[in-house]
C-alpha positions in Angstrom: -61.9 -49.7 12.9 -60.2 -46.2 13.7 -57.6 -47.1 10.8 -60.3 -48.2 8.5 -61.8 -44.6 8.6 -58.5 -43.2 7.8 -58.1 -45.3 4.7 -61.4 -44.3 3.7 -61.2 -40.6 3.9 -57.6 -41.0 2.2 -59.0 -43.1 -0.6 -62.1 -40.9 -1.1 -59.8 -37.9 -1.4 -57.6 -39.4 -3.9 -60.6 -40.7 -5.9 -62.3 -37.1 -5.7 -59.3 -35.6 -7.1 -58.4 -37.9 -10.0 -62.2 -37.8 -10.9 -61.8 -33.9 -10.9 -58.8 -33.9 -12.8 -60.3 -36.4 -15.3 -63.2 -34.0 -15.8 -61.0 -31.0 -16.2 -58.8 -32.8 -18.8 -61.6 -34.0 -20.8 -63.2 -30.7 -20.8 -59.8 -29.2 -22.1 -59.5 -31.9 -24.9 -62.9 -31.3 -26.0 -62.1 -27.6 -26.4 -59.0 -28.0 -28.5 -61.0 -30.4 -30.6 -63.5 -28.2 -31.2 -60.8 -25.5 -31.9 -59.0 -27.3 -34.4 -62.6 -28.5 -36.3 -63.1 -24.6 -36.4 -59.5 -24.0 -37.8 -60.1 -26.8 -40.3 -63.4 -25.8 -41.5 -62.1 -22.3 -42.0 -59.2 -23.7 -44.1 -61.7 -26.1 -46.1 -63.8 -23.0 -46.9 -60.7 -21.1 -48.4 -60.5 -18.6 -45.6 -57.8 -17.9 -42.8 -58.9 -18.8 -39.3 -58.9 -15.8 -37.1 -55.4 -15.7 -35.1 -57.2 -16.2 -31.8 -58.0 -19.6 -32.5 -54.1 -20.5 -32.8 -53.3 -18.4 -29.8 -55.9 -20.6 -27.7 -54.1 -23.7 -29.0 -50.7 -22.1 -28.1 -51.9 -21.3 -24.7 -53.1 -24.9 -23.8 -49.9 -26.4 -24.7 -47.8 -24.6 -22.5 -47.1 -26.4 -19.1 -49.1 -25.5 -16.2 -47.7 -25.1 -12.8 -48.7 -27.8 -10.5 -50.5 -25.8 -7.9 -53.4 -28.3 -7.3 -51.1 -31.2 -6.9 -48.9 -29.3 -4.4 -52.2 -28.8 -2.5 -53.4 -32.3 -2.7 -50.0 -33.7 -1.7 -49.9 -31.4 1.3 -53.4 -32.6 2.3 -52.4 -36.2 2.3 -49.0 -35.5 3.9 -50.9 -33.8 6.7 -53.2 -36.7 7.0 -50.5 -39.4 7.0 -48.8 -37.1 9.6 -51.6 -37.3 11.7 -51.9 -41.1 11.3 -48.5 -41.2 12.4 -49.4 -39.3 15.3 -52.2 -41.4 16.6 -51.2 -44.8 15.5 -50.0 -47.7 17.5 -46.4 -48.5 17.7 -46.6 -51.2 15.2 -47.9 -49.1 12.5 -46.2 -45.9 13.2 -43.0 -46.8 10.9 -45.5 -47.2 7.8 -47.4 -43.9 8.3 -43.9 -42.2 8.8 -42.7 -43.5 5.5 -45.7 -42.4 3.8 -46.1 -39.2 5.3 -42.4 -38.4 4.7 -42.7 -39.6 0.8 -46.1 -37.2 0.5 -44.3 -34.3 2.0 -41.5 -34.4 -0.3 -44.1 -34.7 -2.9 -45.6 -32.0 -2.1 -42.3 -30.0 -1.6 -41.3 -31.1 -5.1 -44.7 -29.8 -6.7 -44.6 -26.5 -4.9 -40.9 -26.0 -6.0 -42.1 -26.7 -9.7 -45.1 -24.2 -9.2 -43.0 -21.5 -7.9 -39.7 -22.2 -10.1 -40.8 -24.7 -12.8 -40.7 -24.7 -16.5 -44.3 -23.4 -16.5 -43.3 -20.1 -15.0 -40.3 -19.8 -17.5 -42.4 -20.2 -20.3 -44.9 -18.1 -19.3 -42.5 -14.9 -18.6 -40.7 -15.9 -22.1 -44.1 -15.6 -23.8 -44.9 -12.3 -22.2 -41.5 -11.2 -23.4 -41.8 -12.0 -27.0 -45.1 -10.0 -27.5 
């Protein structure tokens, strides 16, 4: 019964994270679509769209640092390390493998957030202006 609660909590956390990410992605897509519609309407009217609209599209297309992914995988790895620590002998190996995998993934996301391409493109964009 105890393992069922652990699995349910992990499933709930992953589900909430996926729903939240889907919602954010949908809102970003809607904002980009509306921006493109404003640009299209201005061009059809024979006017030049404001440069801020192009800047918004350019900013939306830059890669974003995976801070939220690092946080989610860190929380998941912590949960699996707890499950490993408090589990029975026959299930310890399974929890160890999952916990180690989640930890490596969290560290990779953290490394990408700190040193990844999102940081390089952001600093390069600042230099150009």
